[in-house]
C-alpha positions in Angstrom: 3.3 -23.6 -2.3 1.7 -26.8 -2.0 -1.3 -27.1 -4.0 -4.6 -27.6 -2.4 -6.3 -29.3 -5.5 -4.6 -31.4 -8.2 -4.9 -34.1 -10.7 -3.5 -37.6 -10.3 -3.9 -39.8 -13.2 -7.7 -40.2 -13.4 -8.8 -38.6 -10.2 -9.1 -35.1 -8.5 -6.9 -34.9 -5.3 -8.0 -32.0 -3.0 -7.7 -30.9 0.5 -10.7 -31.8 2.6 -11.9 -28.4 3.6 -14.7 -30.0 5.9 -11.9 -31.6 8.1 -9.8 -28.5 8.8 -8.8 -27.2 11.2 -8.7 -30.3 13.3 -7.2 -32.6 10.5 -5.4 -31.9 7.4 -6.4 -34.8 4.8 -6.6 -35.2 1.1 -9.5 -36.7 -0.8 -9.2 -38.7 -4.2 -12.3 -38.4 -6.2 -12.7 -40.5 -9.3 -16.2 -40.3 -10.2 -18.4 -37.3 -11.2 -20.8 -37.9 -8.3 -17.9 -37.8 -5.9 -16.5 -34.4 -7.3 -20.2 -33.0 -7.2 -20.9 -34.3 -3.6 -17.4 -32.6 -2.5 -18.6 -29.3 -4.2 -22.3 -29.4 -2.8 -21.0 -30.0 0.9 -18.1 -27.6 0.6 -15.3 -30.0 1.0 -14.2 -28.1 -2.1 -15.2 -24.5 -2.1 -14.0 -21.1 -3.3 -14.9 -20.0 -6.9 -11.5 -20.6 -8.6 -11.3 -23.9 -6.8 -14.5 -25.2 -7.9 -14.1 -24.2 -11.2 -11.1 -26.3 -11.7 -12.8 -29.3 -9.8 -15.8 -29.0 -12.2 -13.3 -28.9 -15.3 -11.6 -32.1 -14.3 -14.9 -33.7 -13.3 -16.1 -33.3 -17.0 -12.8 -34.9 -17.9 -13.6 -37.8 -15.7 -16.9 -38.3 -17.3 -15.4 -38.1 -21.0 -13.1 -40.8 -20.2 -15.7 -43.0 -18.4 -18.0 -42.8 -21.3 -15.7 -43.4 -24.0 -15.6 -46.9 -25.3 -13.6 -48.2 -28.3 -12.3 -44.8 -29.0 -16.1 -43.6 -29.2 -17.1 -40.9 -27.0 -20.9 -40.7 -25.7 -21.1 -37.0 -26.0 -24.7 -37.0 -24.8 -23.8 -38.5 -21.6 -20.9 -36.4 -21.1 -22.9 -33.2 -21.5 -25.5 -34.5 -19.3 -22.8 -34.7 -16.5 -21.5 -31.5 -17.5 -24.9 -29.8 -16.9 -25.2 -31.6 -13.3 -21.5 -30.5 -12.4 -22.4 -26.9 -13.4 -25.6 -26.7 -11.6 -23.9 -27.9 -8.3 -23.7 -24.5 -7.1 -25.2 -21.8 -9.3 -24.0 -18.6 -7.8 -20.2 -18.7 -8.4 -19.7 -18.3 -12.3 -16.4 -19.8 -12.2 -17.8 -23.4 -11.9 -20.2 -22.8 -15.0 -17.2 -21.1 -17.1 -14.9 -23.9 -16.6 -17.6 -26.5 -17.3 -18.4 -24.7 -20.6 -14.8 -24.2 -21.6 -13.8 -27.9 -21.4 -17.2 -28.9 -22.8 -16.2 -27.4 -26.1 -13.4 -29.9 -26.5 -15.7 -33.0 -26.1 -16.1 -33.5 -29.8 -12.2 -34.0 -30.1 -12.4 -36.8 -27.1 -11.4 -37.3 -23.6 -7.6 -36.3 -24.0 -8.7 -33.0 -25.4 -11.1 -32.5 -22.7 -8.4 -33.5 -19.9 -5.8 -31.3 -21.5 -8.2 -28.2 -21.5 -9.1 -28.9 -17.5 -5.5 -29.2 -16.7 -4.8 -25.9 -18.6 -7.4 -24.4 -16.3 -5.6 -26.0 -13.4 -2.2 -24.6 -14.5 -3.6 -21.2 -15.1 -5.1 -20.8 -11.6 -2.2 -20.2 -9.5 -0.6 -18.0 -12.1 -3.5 -15.7 -12.6 -4.5 -15.5 -9.0 -1.1 -14.5 -8.0 -1.0 -11.8 -10.7 -4.2 -10.6 -9.5 -3.2 -10.7 -5.8 0.2 -8.6 -6.7 -1.9 -5.9 -8.6 -4.2 -5.6 -5.5 -1.6 -5.3 -3.1 0.1 -2.5 -5.2 -3.5 -0.8 -5.4 -3.7 -1.1 -1.5 -0.4 0.5 -0.9 -1.2 3.2 -3.3 -4.5 3.8 -1.5 -3.3 3.4 2.1 0.4 4.2 1.8 3.4 2.0 2.4 3.3 1.3 6.0 2.0 -1.8 8.3 -1.6 -1.8 7.5 -4.7 -3.2 9.6 -6.7 -5.4 7.1 -9.8 -6.8 7.2 -11.1 -9.9 5.2 -14.2 -12.1 4.8 -14.6 -15.9 4.6 -11.9 -17.7 2.9 -10.0 -16.6 -0.3 -6.5 -18.1 0.2 -4.9 -21.2 -1.3 -7.6 -23.7 0.1 -10.1 -21.6 -2.3 -8.0 -21.8 -5.2 -5.4 -24.2 -6.4 -2.4 -22.9 -4.6 -2.1 -19.0 -4.1 -5.2 -17.3 -3.3 -7.1 -14.1 -4.2 -7.8 -11.4 -1.5 -5.9 -13.5 1.0 -3.3 -14.0 -1.5 -3.1 -10.2 -2.0 -2.7 -10.0 2.1 0.1 -12.6 1.7 1.9 -10.4 -0.9 1.6 -7.3 1.4 2.8 -9.2 4.4 6.0 -10.5 2.6 6.6 -6.9 1.9 6.3 -6.1 5.6 3.1 -4.2 5.2 0.8 -5.9 7.3 0.3 -5.0 11.0 -2.8 -7.2 11.6 -5.6 -9.3 9.7 -9.2 -9.0 11.2 -11.6 -11.6 9.8 -14.9 -12.7 10.4 -15.9 -16.1 11.4 -18.3 -16.5 8.4 -21.1 -18.1 9.6 -22.8 -20.6 9.2 -19.9 -22.9 8.1 -17.2 -20.9 9.8 -14.9 -20.9 6.7 -13.2 -17.7 8.5 -12.8 -19.4 11.8 -11.7 -23.0 10.3 -9.7 -22.0 7.3 -8.7 -18.5 7.2 -7.3 -18.5 10.8 -5.6 -21.7 9.6 -4.1 -20.2 6.5 -3.0 -17.1 8.3 -1.3 -19.1 11.3 0.4 -21.1 8.5 1.8 -18.1 7.0 2.8 -16.5 10.3 0.7 -13.3 9.8 -0.7 -11.8 12.8 -4.5 -11.9 13.0 -7.5 -11.7 15.1 -11.0 -13.1 14.5 -14.4 -11.7 15.3 -18.1 -12.4 15.0 -19.4 -11.5 11.5 -21.5 -8.7 13.0 -18.4 -7.1 14.7 -16.7 -6.4 11.4 -18.6 -3.2 10.8 -17.9 -2.2 14.2 -14.3 -2.4 13.8 -14.5 -0.1 10.8 -16.7 2.3 12.5 -14.1 2.3 15.5 -11.4 3.0 13.1 -9.6 -0.2 13.6 -9.3 -0.9 9.8 -7.2 0.6 6.9 -8.7 -1.5 4.0 -10.9 -4.3 3.4 -10.0 -7.1 1.0 -12.5 -9.8 -0.1 -12.9 -12.1 -3.0 -15.8 -12.8 -5.2 -18.0 -15.5 -6.7 -19.4 -13.2 -9.5 -18.9 -9.9 -10.6 -21.6 -8.2 -12.7 -21.4 -5.9 -15.8 -22.1 -2.9 -13.7 -19.5 -3.7 -10.9 -22.1 -5.5 -8.7 -20.4 -8.0 -6.9 -21.7 -11.3 -5.4 -19.7 -13.1 -2.7 -20.2 -14.6 0.8 -23.1 -13.6 2.8 -21.9 -10.7 5.1 -19.7 -9.0 2.4 -22.6 -6.4 1.9 -22.7 -4.9 5.6 -18.8 -4.6 5.5 -18.9 -2.8 2.2 -21.7 -0.4 3.8 -19.5 0.0 6.8 -16.5 0.8 5.0 -18.0 3.3 2.7 -19.2 5.2 5.8 -16.0 4.8 7.4 -14.1 6.1 4.4 -12.1 2.8 4.0 -11.2 1.2 0.7 -13.0 -1.9 -0.2 -11.2 -3.9 -2.5 -12.3 -7.2 -4.5 -9.8 -9.4 -5.6 -10.9 -12.2 -8.3 -9.7 -13.9 -11.5 -11.0 -12.6 -14.7 -13.3 -15.5 -15.3 -15.3 -14.3 -12.2 -16.5 -11.0 -14.2 -19.5 -11.9 -15.9 -20.6 -9.5 -18.4 -23.7 -11.4 -19.4 -25.1 -10.6 -16.1 -26.0 -6.7 -16.1 -26.4 -6.3 -12.3 -26.8 -8.3 -9.2 -30.3 -8.3 -9.3 -29.9 -10.9 -11.9 -27.7 -13.4 -10.0 -29.2 -16.4 -8.6 -28.4 -16.7 -4.9 -27.8 -20.0 -3.6 -30.2 -20.9 -0.6 -28.7 -23.6 1.7 -30.2 -25.9 4.3 -31.6 -24.5 7.6 -29.6 -27.0 9.4 -26.5 -25.3 8.8 -27.7 -22.2 10.8 -29.7 -24.0 13.7 -27.0 -26.5 14.4 -23.3 -25.9 15.0 -20.7 -28.8 14.6 -23.7 -31.2 14.4 -25.4 -29.8 17.8 -28.7 -28.1 17.8 -28.5 -24.4 18.7 -32.1 -23.5 18.1 -35.4 -25.1 19.1 -36.4 -28.2 17.2 -38.5 -27.0 14.0 -37.0 -23.6 13.7 -36.7 -22.5 10.3 -34.0 -20.3 8.7 -33.3 -17.9 6.0 -29.9 -19.1 4.7 -28.3 -17.5 1.8 -24.9 -18.4 0.9 -24.2 -15.1 -0.8 -25.1 -11.4 -0.9 -24.8 -8.7 -3.5 -22.7 -5.6 -2.9 -23.5 -2.8 -5.2 -21.0 -1.6 -7.5 -20.9 2.0 -6.0 -19.7 0.5 -2.8 -16.6 -1.1 -4.2 -13.6 0.7 -4.6 -12.1 -1.4 -7.3 -12.4 -4.8 -8.5 -8.8 -6.2 -9.3 -8.1 -9.2 -11.7 -4.9 -10.6 -13.3 -5.2 -7.9 -15.6 -5.1 -5.2 -13.0 -7.9 -2.9 -12.0 -11.0 -4.1 -14.1 -14.1 -2.6 -12.6 -14.2 0.9 -10.8 -12.1 2.7 -8.8 -14.2 4.7 -6.3 -12.2 7.1 -4.3 -12.0 6.4 -0.7 -11.8 9.4 1.7 
């Protein structure tokens, strides 16, 4: 599978997710500021992808701040802090930056080697998580064509190559176990409509889109056999931070007796955070809600409550699945 994010000598090369679905184009980012800007404006998005991009951005900084074989560690660590703070909710970004920052005293080559190791691991780990999740779904729902519901985008665009929850759907589809995928448009920036629809069409998987508020209705109507979502952070108690709109789906799934499965790399599990109450939820610009494709859709001056993520309590989650298998919970679905 073509990588959505890679390293090209001295720069990050990534799909510009802001251009999809109208145009598939690659960005070449050769500075720390360029990578931060791409992460903030969601040209690179998805917890695993921004982690890899952040690690590579530290490598860019280490190379830029090395002269005559001497690395300015203070300058590189300052850049590392800026990178890690670009998006606060997804733990993968801070985790990856912290991991490569430990190599700064060894020089820029060591920093780059660690960043490239994270990049190389990403596809392998996410594919393993996806396979474990697919096995669990079949155990929970039976080996038959399934009607699946997902939210936001958790495919190859959100990772280096394979995907987490959407990766599990790919595995299920390859085995002939997908009747249809239902997915929310994912307001305010339409990652479902723009990105998930594009990936499902690319993979030839049957799919339909619904407005975000129709997902719970589909669950109540008996149109869904299993919900599969990703995560930006999994807390010690099993609470899950994910794209806003996930929590209502979990509530509806619990009421309908439908399994609600979270698929994410182990690096997303943050045991240092006891519960979702301690997670910093990123608040984004009101303009993302009051406009659509640059055109105003609300009266001038309208303010907005625009959290990028919400918290799903662990008791609503059937299981969190990582590359190591089922890691958190296993609530029986009726």
